[in-house]
C-alpha positions, 0 to 999 in steps of 0.5 A, a space after each residue: 504532496 505533489 501537484 499533478 502538474 509537478 508530478 507530470 513534469 518529474 515523470 517526463 524528465 526522469 521516467 521510471 527513475 522517479 516512479 520507483 520511489 514514488 511507488 514505494 511511498 504510495 503504490 496504488 495511486 502511483 500505479 494508476 497515475 503511471 497507467 495514464 502516463 503510459 497512455 500519454 507515451 511518457 512511460 513504457 507500460 512493460 517497464 512500469 509493470 516490472 517496477 511496480 511488481 518489484 516494489 510490491 514484492 519488496 514492500 511485502 518482504 519488509 512486512 514479512 521481515 517485520 513479523 519475523 523480527 517481532 517474534 523472536 527465536 523463542 517463538 513468543 510475542 514480546 511483552 508490548 505485543 501481549 499488552 496490545 492483545 497478541 497473547 501466546 494463544 492468539 499467536 498459535 491461532 495465527 500460526 495454525 491459520 497460516 498452516 491451513 490456509 496461507 495462500 487464501 489469507 495472503 491473496 485476500 490480504 493483498 487484494 483488500 489492500 487495507 488488511 495487507 500489511 497486517 496479513 503480511 506481518 502475520 505471515 512473518 510472525 507465523 514463520 511461513 516459508 519464504 518461497 510459498 510466501 513470495 509465490 502467493 504474493 506475486 500471484 495476487 500482485 499481478 492482477 492487482 497491478 494490471 487492474 490499477 494500470 488499466 484504471 489509469 490507462 482508461 480513466 486517467 483523463 479525469 485525474 486532473 479533474 479529481 485533483 481539482 475536486 480534492 483541492 476544493 474539498 480540502 479547502 472547504 474542510 479547512 475552512 469548516 475545521 477552522 470555524 469549528 475550532 474558533 467556535 470551540 475556543 470562544 465557548 471556552 472563554 
């Protein structure tokens, strides 16, 4: 993981060229940091917005494609997905849900972020048409991206402080975990 100082040096030196792959790896966090760097004048806010939106759409298409690929041309889930609980009946429910309320599902999935990958993959499994899929994802990504950029712009000054808190908390957790492991190993002897 990059430290905030090394990330800042990379951004100053390479700008959007370095932001694009970082946004692919961890979009929301990088978007917040990019908003802060835009306020400092290291990056162009319009350029950041364009890059983050392009990365969002690219990532969404990857999950959508995964869903289309997993469910073959026959429209049936493979055996390994059936073992995980995705039976033909459940797949049909997913398909009917997307037929009735695809827009709401996609927007909710994008805005909750944690459910996003599952919803995007399910859209591919349900064979949702690509144009509406892209439309709803772009509509949901615009306010999400603007919100994350605004957080970075307004509260970016505390990033270094939060980074220090995380470093201290990680160190303390490492010590506690080490102590627990040592005590557990001693109790096994």
